[in-house]
LOLUM-952246 format. One record per residue (C-alpha): x, y, z negated. Coordinates in steps of 0.001 Angstrom, whole numbers, padded with zeros to 6 digits. Last residue first. Example, Ala and Ser with C-alpha at 12.3 -4.5 7.8 and 13.67 -1.06 7.14 Angstrom:
2
        c1        c2        c3
    013670   -001060   -007140
    012300   -004500   -007800
// end
This chain:
615
        c1        c2        c3
    020113    054837    024386
    016959    057218    025090
    015594    054886    027251
    014733    052744    024582
    013168    055278    022105
    011367    056223    025108
    010124    052832    025597
    009272    052066    021726
    006006    053167    021534
    003918    053389    024607
    006393    049978    026046
    005558    048028    023178
    001517    049095    023465
    001400    048037    026757
    003095    044723    026044
    000794    044000    023197
   -002673    044727    025669
   -001389    042459    028151
   -000066    039466    025608
   -003238    039691    023738
   -005430    039999    026533
   -003327    036744    028724
   -003290    034922    025693
   -007221    034483    025596
   -007711    034110    029622
   -004772    031157    029111
   -007052    030033    026030
   -010487    030624    028041
   -008478    028245    031026
   -007415    025553    028795
   -011127    024973    027587
   -012228    024349    030855
   -009527    022324    031796
   -010822    020051    029442
   -013892    020615    030276
   -013155    019152    033216
   -010873    016287    032321
   -014142    014906    029927
   -015804    015085    033380
   -019810    015026    032119
   -019483    018714    031059
   -019670    020895    028010
   -018382    024204    027143
   -020420    025589    024343
   -017942    025449    021646
   -015981    026854    023749
   -016742    030401    023599
   -016977    030618    020445
   -012750    029435    019955
   -012263    031427    022675
   -013693    035137    020938
   -011857    034398    018076
   -008369    033311    019909
   -009217    037387    021700
   -009832    038389    018075
   -006549    037273    017194
   -004754    038083    020469
   -005557    041978    020030
   -002852    042149    017200
   -001443    039866    014490
   -001241    037204    017353
    001828    038761    019186
    004009    039475    016124
    003476    036099    014217
    004322    034828    017895
    007239    036897    017482
    008534    035310    013764
    007180    031633    015257
    009469    031910    018711
    009543    028324    020332
    006273    027631    019100
    004246    029418    021695
    006573    028587    024808
    005553    025109    023786
    002276    026126    023290
    002603    026864    026659
    004040    023527    028026
    000512    022190    026209
   -001691    023746    027916
   -000259    023895    031296
   -000298    020070    031145
   -004168    020053    032050
   -003158    022373    035069
   -001064    019378    036657
   -003041    016944    035788
   -006064    019080    037490
   -003545    019305    040631
   -002602    015777    041028
   -006117    014275    040165
   -007214    011697    037814
   -009995    013334    036646
   -011517    013444    040020
   -013672    010240    039795
   -014959    012400    036464
   -017448    015308    038589
   -015992    018729    037542
   -013578    019008    040147
   -015971    019801    043083
   -016538    022721    041462
   -012645    023785    042720
   -010087    025043    040932
   -009287    028752    041275
   -009633    029664    037862
   -007194    027108    036341
   -004243    028412    038972
   -005312    032032    037362
   -005243    031251    034038
   -002185    029002    034646
   -000527    031797    036656
   -001723    034971    033436
   -000689    032272    030412
    002898    031945    031873
    003749    035479    033247
    002065    036272    029692
    004788    034348    027998
    007421    035756    029739
    006909    039146    029477
    005639    038148    025407
    009116    036906    024404
    011139    039635    025973
    009073    042244    024634
    009652    041246    021368
    013151    040988    021916
    013742    045084    023111
    011426    046228    021494
    012059    045583    017969
    015613    046841    017740
    014619    049880    019920
    013754    050954    016682
    017420    051772    015660
    016727    052216    012028
    015333    055524    010246
    018783    057325    007574
    018559    056569    004325
    016758    057103    000936
    018365    059550   -001907
    016236    062263   -002437
    013007    059784   -002461
    014617    056998   -004849
    015439    059519   -007346
    012048    061341   -006998
    010296    058045   -007910
    013086    057364   -010694
    012358    060858   -012202
    008653    061148   -011887
    008435    058158   -013469
    010602    059227   -016843
    008508    062195   -016512
    005766    060072   -017625
    006218    059878   -020715
    004912    062211   -023437
    004295    060758   -026388
    000668    061292   -028285
   -000794    057451   -027893
   -002264    055590   -025131
   -004799    053817   -027696
   -005489    056568   -029657
   -006045    058709   -026588
   -008441    055591   -025573
   -009897    055161   -029220
   -011230    058822   -028663
   -012409    058468   -024747
   -014672    055752   -025451
   -012780    052232   -024909
   -014949    049322   -022853
   -013197    046011   -022873
   -011310    045004   -019697
   -010497    041234   -019674
   -014118    040389   -017897
   -015047    044310   -016330
   -018573    045227   -017713
   -020414    047179   -015061
   -019985    051173   -014661
   -021940    053804   -017118
   -019297    054583   -019466
   -016331    054117   -017555
   -013442    054204   -019651
   -011871    050290   -019010
   -009214    049171   -020662
   -006600    046267   -020385
   -003497    044781   -021891
   -001167    042925   -019908
    000574    040098   -020986
   -002790    037691   -019798
   -002156    038909   -016281
   -003854    036401   -014570
   -007463    036744   -016013
   -007301    040617   -015127
   -006504    039476   -011090
   -009054    037355   -010917
   -011707    039899   -013133
   -010376    042733   -010696
   -010950    041105   -007367
   -014300    040076   -009322
   -015378    043471   -009779
   -014227    044707   -006183
   -017023    041582   -004814
   -019722    043015   -007177
   -018868    046462   -005654
   -019192    045434   -002274
   -022675    043166   -002584
   -024476    045835   -005031
   -024167    045499   -008965
   -027099    047415   -010531
   -026782    047784   -014289
   -028061    045952   -017091
   -027644    046499   -021109
   -026151    049382   -020889
   -022732    050742   -022671
   -020741    048792   -020362
   -022771    047171   -018619
   -024142    043447   -018001
   -025318    042850   -014395
   -028090    043402   -012290
   -027370    041850   -009050
   -027371    044222   -005860
   -030293    045875   -003196
   -033305    048258   -004344
   -030908    051157   -005717
   -029721    051460   -002241
   -026267    053557   -002306
   -025618    057044   -002323
   -022039    058295   -002409
   -022128    057889    001036
   -023704    061870    001452
   -021677    062963    004181
   -019477    064908    002329
   -019868    063176   -000576
   -017839    059955    000314
   -014701    062125    000578
   -014883    062930   -002982
   -016360    065271   -004962
   -019804    064078   -006267
   -018166    060824   -007765
   -019192    058055   -005875
   -021853    054782   -007010
   -025331    057200   -007052
   -028144    055239   -006460
   -030202    057880   -009172
   -030141    054986   -011935
   -026556    054964   -011443
   -024634    051892   -008818
   -021672    050165   -010101
   -018295    048872   -009468
   -017897    051993   -012516
   -013648    052350   -012193
   -013695    055713   -012850
   -010933    055411   -015030
   -009715    051751   -015988
   -006743    051759   -018377
   -003598    049883   -017879
   -001526    049321   -021127
    001806    046806   -020635
    003606    048841   -017749
    005621    045927   -015590
    006192    048665   -012605
    004689    044783   -010966
    001838    044837   -012592
    000261    048787   -012562
    001016    048683   -008887
   -001447    045446   -008244
   -003613    047364   -010243
   -003250    050036   -007622
   -003812    047828   -004744
   -006709    046846   -006075
   -008243    050237   -006596
   -007315    050738   -002508
   -010094    048116   -002186
   -010648    045364    000630
   -008298    042840   -000633
   -004723    044208   -000594
   -002556    042728   -003326
    000472    044128   -002652
    003686    042403   -000774
    007054    044090   -001819
    009455    043904    001582
    012261    041701    002462
    015669    042695    002960
    017336    044635    006089
    019548    042938    008105
    018750    045333    010791
    017192    042712    013230
    015567    040297    010912
    014143    043419    008785
    012733    045068    011975
    011503    041765    012901
    009384    041180    009754
    007833    044854    009945
    006308    043826    012965
    005403    040829    011010
    003140    042358    008669
    002073    041142    005411
    002007    042252    002496
    004383    045012    002916
    004971    048179    001055
    006334    051782    001085
    006414    054458   -001102
    006513    057245    000681
    007374    061276    000229
    009492    061939    003493
    006241    062251    005411
    003201    062521    003239
    001387    064986    006313
    003068    062251    008545
    001731    059157    006937
   -001904    060701    006651
   -001840    061229    010104
   -000845    057431    010838
   -003277    055456    008974
   -002255    053071    006889
   -000585    050012    008604
    003154    050451    007197
    001571    049888    003484
    000912    053021    001421
    002359    054650   -001797
    002075    058164   -001645
    004384    061220   -003515
    002248    064204   -004789
    004715    067525   -005138
    002091    069359   -002417
   -000921    067637   -001004
   -002946    070625   -001532
   -006875    069713   -000734
   -008395    071044    002489
   -008078    067464    003921
   -006769    064586    002019
   -009476    062406    001246
   -010818    062810    005034
   -007679    061149    005922
   -009307    057548    004574
   -011581    058018    007508
   -009098    057513    009637
   -009322    053532    009523
   -005935    052041    008565
   -007420    051334    004290
   -004180    051125    002508
   -003658    054672    000322
   -002259    055619   -002921
   -001616    058328   -005094
    001052    058874   -007125
    002202    061086   -010153
   -001893    062556   -010137
   -002112    066266   -010036
   -005207    067073   -012209
   -006111    070748   -011859
   -009831    070023   -011200
   -009508    070352   -007492
   -006521    068083   -007218
   -008313    065448   -009439
   -011958    065709   -007107
   -009451    065984   -003835
   -007532    062179   -005256
   -011152    060812   -006250
   -011407    058553   -002535
   -007658    058193   -001750
   -006706    056220   -004911
   -005211    058197   -008175
   -001988    056764   -010182
   -001522    058541   -013619
    001505    057194   -015496
    000598    057861   -018719
    001438    060665   -021690
    002161    063441   -019349
   -001424    063724   -017978
   -003028    062971   -021610
   -005233    065733   -022350
   -005873    066338   -018515
   -006884    062888   -017684
   -009619    063210   -021149
   -011003    066514   -020449
   -011515    064848   -016891
   -013757    061543   -017460
   -017032    063465   -017294
   -016928    063477   -013924
   -015352    059933   -013587
   -018083    058485   -014615
   -019229    058618   -010959
   -016690    055975   -009114
   -014237    057644   -007541
   -011066    055461   -009198
   -008348    056192   -011299
   -005679    053786   -012492
   -004204    054893   -015770
   -001013    052951   -016589
    000622    053235   -020146
    004683    053545   -020139
    006466    051198   -022097
    006740    048667   -019338
    007832    050969   -017157
    010827    049628   -014535
    009273    046191   -014227
    009833    046143   -010061
    010040    050077   -009769
    012649    048948   -006402
    009673    047196   -004858
    007888    050046   -003894
    009941    049861   -001093
    011894    053184   -000456
    010680    054730    003060
    013594    053974    006182
    011484    051836    008624
    008256    054206    006987
    007940    058020    009204
    009709    056247    012459
    007838    053452    011950
    004031    054632    011099
    003436    055194    015088
    004280    051733    015487
    002523    050721    012706
   -000695    052299    013224
   -000588    050236    016748
   -000834    047249    015070
   -003496    047901    012194
   -005456    049596    014580
   -005345    046088    017211
   -006092    044079    014019
   -009210    046364    013303
   -011939    044040    014007
   -009918    040243    013134
   -008533    042088    009060
   -012705    043194    008343
   -014116    040434    008821
   -011305    038319    007140
   -012013    040650    004701
   -015708    040127    004544
   -016364    036251    004548
   -013063    036403    001003
   -015081    037555   -001448
   -017928    036432   -000458
   -016772    033155    000618
   -015651    032789   -003309
   -018861    033611   -004793
   -020452    030817   -002353
   -017970    028434   -003102
   -018017    028975   -007279
   -021584    028456   -006931
   -021211    025100   -005026
   -017994    024313   -007264
   -020408    024435   -010005
   -023014    022082   -008772
   -020583    019831   -008047
   -018835    019992   -011335
   -022550    019950   -013037
   -023380    016982   -010696
   -020871    014604   -011777
   -021932    010682   -011309
   -024050    011804   -008683
   -022678    013744   -006265
   -020873    010476   -005276
   -023350    008561   -004899
   -026235    011309   -003467
   -022958    012745   -000987
   -024664    016088   -000884
   -023264    018598    001659
   -022910    022328    000409
   -023161    025084    002052
   -021715    028192    003730
   -022433    030320    006412
   -021193    032561    009889
   -017632    030815    010371
   -015681    031987    012957
   -012457    031653    010928
   -013562    030330    007053
   -011779    027242    007130
   -008632    028248    008781
   -007681    030651    006045
   -009434    031525    002591
   -010531    027803    002041
   -007308    026769    001431
   -006773    028815   -001576
   -009919    027416   -002749
   -008358    024901   -005674
   -005712    026728   -006977
   -007868    029525   -007875
   -009586    027109   -010502
   -012425    024475   -009849
   -009826    021575   -011799
   -009858    018687   -010248
   -009558    018399   -005759
   -010015    020579   -003243
   -009616    019063    000660
   -009741    021377    004223
   -011251    019981    006878
   -011424    021808    010536
   -008081    021653    011614
   -007508    017696    011307
   -005050    016700    009336
   -007065    014809    006636
   -009077    013401    009126
   -006415    011781    010998
   -004412    011102    007984
   -006927    009468    005759
   -004988    005940    006422
   -006931    003806    003431
   -006149    001779    000167
   -002687    004225   -001372
   -005109    006769   -000378
   -008064    005945   -002193
   -006255    005337   -005295
   -004999    008683   -004859
   -008461    010253   -004535
   -009831    008816   -007353
   -007289    009483   -009744
   -007727    013197   -008766
   -011481    012733   -010331
   -012918    015598   -008978
   -013558    015662   -004770
   -014550    018266   -003565
   -014234    018366    000516
   -014447    021234    002276
   -015512    020282    005732
   -016042    023118    008837
   -019132    022861    012300
   -017428    025300    014799
   -016141    022167    016676
   -019474    020554    016880
   -020473    017417    013803
   -020091    013723    014879
   -016591    012500    014028
   -016157    015553    011504
   -019396    013914    009292
   -017988    010465    009870
   -014208    011038    008352
   -016209    012778    005525
   -018317    009483    005504
   -015567    007337    005379
   -013613    008706    003260
   -013433    005552    000268
   -015430    008383   -002010
   -014274    011955   -001288
   -016871    013950   -003533
   -019360    016378   -002888
   -018696    017732    000488
   -018396    021622    001050
   -019892    022645    004393
   -018797    025343    006757
   -020635    027121    008598
   -020351    028001    012599
   -022951    025331    014075
   -025954    024733    012062
   -026318    021271    010634
   -029198    019287    009662
   -028439    017113    007165
   -030862    014076    007596
   -028561    012901    010772
   -025709    012272    009108
   -027043    010656    006255
   -028655    007794    008131
   -025781    007255    010481
   -023334    006764    007332
   -026210    004039    005871
   -026662    002870    009852
   -022347    002376    009577
   -022197    000674    005653
   -024761   -001814    007178
   -023744   -003972    004063
   -024457   -003832    000166
   -024014   -000497    000149
   -021859    002848    000656
   -020708    003211   -003310
   -020940    000141   -004338
   -022236   -001311   -007855
   -021130   -001221   -011145
   -022398   -002280   -014389
   -020849   -003059   -018402
   -021852    000990   -018103
   -021964    002315   -015011
   -018773    001475   -012729
   -019312    003405   -008894
   -017618    000592   -006976
   -015937    001165   -003598
   -015029   -001744   -001481
   -011395   -003060   -000270
   -011415   -005647    002239
   -008676   -008805    001969
   -011673   -011017    001997
   -013300   -009098   -000899
   -010918   -006839   -003406
   -012825   -004286   -005669
   -011849   -000928   -006280
   -012650    001116   -008961
   -014537    004089   -010534
   -015821    005664   -013430
   -012646    007365   -014810
   -010418    006599   -012357
   -007225    004922   -013386
   -004052    006866   -014926
   -000494    005987   -014130
    000197    009172   -013234
   -002052    011843   -012778
    000345    014399   -011706
    000945    013395   -008304
   -002227    013712   -007558
   -001861    017115   -008858
    000866    018689   -006875
   -000143    017097   -003126
   -003875    018745   -004044
   -001842    022026   -004387
    000121    021095   -001163
   -003109    021131    000958
   -001377    021187    004006
    002108    020031    004317
    002210    017945    000830
   -001281    016417    002068
    000135    015285    005319
    002730    013814    003571
    000677    012458    001011
   -000991    010418    003201
    002010    008648    004761
    003629    007594    001748
    000125    006372    000818
    000005    003775    003659
    003818    002995    003324
    003007    002201   -000305
    000232   -000110    000420
// end
């Protein structure tokens, strides 16, 4: 059995490292409620109920049982389904074999010992290697759900749960908790993925424009762990900020005050200069927070993808970070620069500020204006923010859910604010060494950040003047930043890779487009022209894989959106001839890559050609 187990574990180690670790951690423990019964050289999975046991998949006619089960599921396309229980893997394999390419599967198994015993007896590498399959086992923590935050949710429009009754019934409470947590995770992840796809081209174009201003900017990691003795105040734009102004004036020299772009204007107009302002959104509305207000003497922290006009206005006073940006990775590789520090980007810039507080090593963090709730009058942002310019600081008071408030029994939390709330709570739970307090009187209760009155918060922060240390450290970094490196180092190798790939996929696209319709018949499947084009996809993928760094560079732009569109198109392609169907799928793939390559080549020439010519 060991060769079978080893083969399965190799797949798990590559695709699901958390699952792999949890199986190794089982040791010699046997499954709690299951055992395998050997009959005539075959293994049959049994559920143990006291002194009695019964087969999970019935006494006989397993295939009929699985067919009836699957036909009764009534699946919807472009969905993620959570399957309760791994069993011996046969129902999961059946699901993946019978379902369409737009249907993804999350298999949840409570007992890692059962999973180990199954993987020791059955080769499950076929479906565990399937990109549509993700796997979670054991404790329902963040690690359990890590693997759904990628390909499993790409193109997914909804999340559902699939019951396999014999396995689900062993521990209904576990699988019900899994289902509820999965839905919550989906609420957090899905909007972020949609935004990521929608803004991919903006992120790349912004990065191209920002490089002359940010390539030499100090990395926020230079401040790692530098301020453990200075309290940190995170300023959000919730309506409770209106009543917190006097408090902030009193403590502005005692703590590091960091604001997102949304409340910046409110602070400046009330005589409060934050020690750092943070922006992360790549789109233009964020600029409104910096219009008609002084920027003098305030440094900016932002990613390379921030809105370019904001970056220009803060030129020379920028601290950078880079969570994931292949353009910056190429620059670092070509210049010998150090990797940039990643900062949490999860839909709210306040989340980035929260992550900075941990990076700085601050042991006390105070949330101000972080209501994450809708007031009775519909307001969920302070009046003097850029949201108020267009009336967007009001929300629909009929939508959302009622949750416990800091000083009210219940407050209204609409969908987007709920995502922010969970982002904060997860982060706080991961940083138990930090004390958090919440000053938002009218806000939602945040687990791990108890509400504090102004008097309590003043005592908690202390009397000592300490913010000057932060100001001095940041000023030193900004005053000693170097010169912008040679940006043509990005242009030449990236363009060469993309140009070569573009030539190959465009040729393949046109040739496949010109295949005569008669080839759709099954009697043409072995035609030389057809076979040559079927082999073309492999050649293209070899070129794609020839340089992972430059592929990421290409993918994280227009190519990403084109490939998502491609996946949706191919689900509708179905012909009698398997070879013809494959060629048509390949054609859509080639066109998607062509569009992405063409866009990137034009962008590279637009932003870097002059740099290259000048040298």
